[in-house]
N, C-alpha and C positions, 0 to 999 in steps of 0.2 A: 090361554099359553098361546104366547107368539113366538111365530117361528122365524128361525133367522134365515133361513137360505129358500129360495122359489125355484121351482122347475116351470119355464116357461114354452113351450112348442106353439111355435108361430108358422103361419100358413106364410109361404114365402118365395121360394126358387126351386125349381129344377123338370123335370120334364115329364109328360104322359108316357113312361115307355113300359109299353106292357108284353112286350113278345120277346124271343130269344134272338143268339146270335144269329146271323143271316138274314136280316129283315131291315130297312131301309126306316129309318125313324120319320113318321109323318111331320111332329114336329119340328124337326130339323130341316126338314124338306119344304116346310109352309116358312119358314124363317128368310123370307127372300129379303129382306132389309138386314137379316143378321143381327138384330136387336131385341134384348127381353128386359122386362118389367117385373119388377119384385113387390108383391103384397107383405102384409105381416098381420096376422089375425091370433090372439091369444088363444090358445085351446087348453091349457093347463095350467093353472096358476095355485098359489098358495092356499086359497080360500077353498080350493077343489081338493084338498087331501085331507084325510083324517087328523085329528087334533094330535095324535100321538106319532104321527109320520113327518118326517124331516130329512129333505136330502140334503146332505151338507156338502160335499163335495164330489160330483158327480166327475170322473174321470175316463169314461169311455160308455158308450150307448152302440146296442146293435136291436135290429130288428128282425121279429119270424115273419114269415110269408101271411100268417095272418093277420098281421098288424101289430101283433103283440110288442111294446117296448120295453127292453131291459135295460137298467142303468145300473153301472158298477158305481158305488160309493165308496170312494178311496178312503174317507175318514170314519164312517160306520161300521167299515168294512164287510159289507154286505151286496147284494144285487137286489135291486127293487124294481118290479115287474108291474105294468100299467098294460091296458088295453089300447085297442085302437083309438078311442074314443077320449084316452087320458084316464080312465078308471082305475083308481089304485086296486091290484091284483094281489098284493102281497109280498114279501120280504123271502129273497132264498139266502141260506148262510148266515153267519154272525162271526163276530170277533173272536178269534183263536186259532190254535195251530191243530187241532185235529180233522178227522175225515170231514169233508163237506163246511169246514171253517175257515175263514179267511183273516189274514194279518193285515196285510198293505195290499189289497188288490188293486191293480191299474190296469186291466184288459178285461173286457167280455166279448165273447162273441156267442149267437146262437145259430145253429144248422136246422133242419128240418125237425130232428129229433132229439139233439143234445145240445146243452149248456157248458159253454168251457171260460174259465177263469185262470188268469195269471194271475199270481201274488208274488209279487217282486220280493216281497221281504224272507218268506220261505222258500222262494224259486222253484215253486211247485205250480203246474198246471193241473187242473183238477176238473174232471170228466164228469157231469151229472146230467139226468136228465133234465128234459125242459120245463119239468114242474118243480125240479130242485132236488131230486134223491142223488146223494152222493154215489158213483159209483168207482173211480179210480182217479189217483193222482201221480202222477209224472213227474219225478224231480228232474232239475236240470242241475248239470256241472258247469258252470261259466268258463270254466278255463277250457273243457274238451267241448262243450255241445252250444256255447252261447246262453243267449237268452231270448224268448222270444218277444217280439216287437210288432207282428201284426199277423192276423189268421182270418183266414177265409174257407168256406166250405165250398163243395162241388155240388152239381146236382146227384151224383151218384152218390153220397153220404162222407167221400173222401174229404180229408181237410188238406190245407195248404198253409204251411205256418214258414214264418221268414222268421231267423234267429240271427243274431249278431254277435260273432264270436271275435274275442282281443286277443292279440299277439304282442304280448307287453314287449318281445324284442325287436320290433319291427318301428322304428321313430315314424316314418312316411307312412306308411299305411297300417296302424293299428287294430283295424278291425276287420273281418269279413263279415260281408253280408249272404247268408243261406236263404235259399228258398225251397222247401222240401216237400215232397209229399208225403202225406199221412192217411193210415187207413179210417174207419168210421170210430173205432177203438181208440187212436193215436198211436198205431205201430210206425215206426219209421217206413218208408218204401224205398224211395229216392231221392236222390239230390236234382232239382229241375236248375237250379241255377247258382253260381257263385261268381261273388265279386270283390275284389278289397276296395276298402272305402275308408275316408279320413273323416269320419264325424266327430271326433275327441282326439285330441293329446293326454295321454294320460304324464301326469307329473308330480314329484316328490318333495317338493322344495316350495315353500315352507312347509306342506304337507301332503299326504295322497290326495291328488284331485284330478276331475276329468274335465280337460279345458274344451269347451265345444268350439269347434271351426267353421263358422259362417262361409257360405256361398260355396264351399267345394261339392262335388257330385255327388250323389246320392242314387241309390235305388229305389224307383218308386213302381208300385203293382198294384194290378187288381184282377180280380176274377170276371168273367160274364157270365149270363144265367147258363148258358149253352155248354161251360165248360172248359173254355181258353182262358188260357193266364197271359195277362199283358203287361209286359215287362219291358222299363224305360231305365235305360243309366243316364242320367242328364249331363254328363261328360259331353255326349253330342245328342243332336235330336234325331236319335235312332229309338224305336218303340218294337217291339218283339213280341210276336203271340206265337204262344208255345200251346200244345195239347198235351195233355200231364204223360201221357201214353207216349204219343209220337214223337215228341220234342219242337224243335222248333219249325212254324209254319211260313212264316212270312215276317219281314222288316220293313217298318215303315218310316220314312224319313220326312222330316219337316225342314221349313227355311226360318232362319232365324239371324238378326244381326247381334252378333256377341256385346254384352252391355259391359261398361267397365265398372271396377270395383271403386267408388271414388274417396276421398277424403271424408266428403259428407256420410259415405254409407258407413265408414268405421266410426265416425264420431259418434252417429246417431246408433250403431250397435254397442257401442261401450256406455253410453250417457244411458241408455233404457235399464242397466242391471242396478240390482239389488242386493248388496252383499250384506247378509247375517253374520254377526259375531256376539261371542261372549266377551265382555271386558275383565279387567284383572278384578275388580268387585264384584265379578258373577254376574251382570248383569248383560241381558241379550239387548242389541240394539242394531239398527241398518243403516248401513253407508249409501247414499245412492252414487252411483257410477263403478267403473271396474277397477278392482285393485291393481298394482304392477305387475303381480305375477301372472295375473290374466290378460293384461296388454302385452306385456313379452312374451308370452306361450301362444298367442293369437295369430296365426299365420292364414292370412288374405290372400286369397288367390288374385292377379290381375283382372280375371274378366269373371262375370257371375256365370254360373252353369244355364244351360240351354232353358231348364224348365224345374219348377220344384214342387209339382202336384200332377198326379197323373189318375184317372179312373174311369172305369166302364161304367155306362149305365146299361139299362134292362133290357137296352135292345144291343148290345154289344158296341155301341157307338164310343170314342174314348174321346175325353175330355183331358187336353192337358194346359196349363196353368203357365205362360214364360215370364221371363223377367221381359222388360222393356226399358226405354230409355225415358219414356213421360212415365216418373212414380203416379200420376191419375191415370192413365190409358192402361198400366198394370194393374191398378185395384181393379179394372172391370172388366176387362178382356181375356178370352182366353181362346185356344184353338180347339177344332173339334173335327174329329175324322168319322169316317162310316165305319161301317160294320166289315164292309169289304176293303179297309184300308185307304179310301180316296178320302182327300182332303175336302171337308165342308167347306170350311171358310174361318175368320177369324168373326167369334161371337163378343157382343157387346151387352152388357149390363147397363140399362140406363140408369141414372142418378135418382135417389142416394144408395142404389143397392151396390154391392161390392163382390167380389168371385170369393165364395166362402174356402179357403183353400185349404182349412183342417177339419174338413167335415169328416164325417166317419161312415154314413151309409146312402144309397139310392135305393131306393122303394117305392113302386106304386105311384111315381111321378113326383115323388117328394124326396129332400134330402134335410139331414139332421146332422146338426152339428152343438158342440159346447162351447157357449160363449159367458160371457160377464157383462153385465148391464154397466151405464155410465156410473153407478154406485158400487159396485165390484162385487153384486151378487151373482152367483152362478145361476144359469138357465142354460135349458137344452132347445135350440131355436130349430122349428122345423119350416124349409122355404119351398115354394111350389109358383109355378110361373102362373102370372095373371093372362 
């Protein structure tokens, strides 16, 4: 049997963060030159998987404290589990709409004791044991509650869940980002943060579509091991530190030079699109470039937002990826703040490495992200500092 997909865990970027909120990072304090280098070593490949196991379209990953890796496979509609060494341990769930089944899962998160899976098709958040035993499902009504876009767990077992609610009557800010605290059994406790955003514009001609709005400010957030919630709205270079019980504790500010949205940025954005449609004779085809209805309903701001990524490492230090005038500099640099809110400096990743904006998890000195190789094959990459 020849497998069509590969999982590839590579060792390459992130830090030896071993402690909780309130301690200075030994790695960051030792980076006097503020430069990092990345190595890549394959840990799991096609040949290491059982013959009957294929990871088709990995859409989300999450790691447990013991190193186990949970991979949400959107096409196979299940969650595949691997140990820290990359050994395949089994599959959780299967395609379906019953208890413990998934139809189109798009997000997985594992806490100390539980596994949470969001199914965008059935609009249900399923709570399972870490071993995969189904416990309960929470349906979401999009108009009233929105839908989950990010999940993190706290050290006390509670969950922090981001949802996005759409207001179809508001043309300028049709979405509202909500970051809410939930119990370990997923019961709602309270809203920690709310902010209107303009992520997409709903249109109805030539048919209903959600037109993405690039370079508009977003909410980015993460949770520290000590239980603090770090939240940044990229309209300004300000980042808030919240205690889930006490509220906002501190606001950090960064210096940045606003970067203009250029005509080249717009052309690059539209040219990268591929639109799939069905012709009159029933054939599905793909056309490169953005159609007129997308171009006419895309509203570019004059300036790019302050940043486009935020995460907290396992010592509570905050990593912020900002837009910069130089695209090459932007690919390889990010700002770092200490756990006490002090600006550490601009960190440079040496070529050929780049800052992994879309990564999902930082754990035990490593960083994981879903990528595609040059042949378009899906892979999960694990980075570590050399």
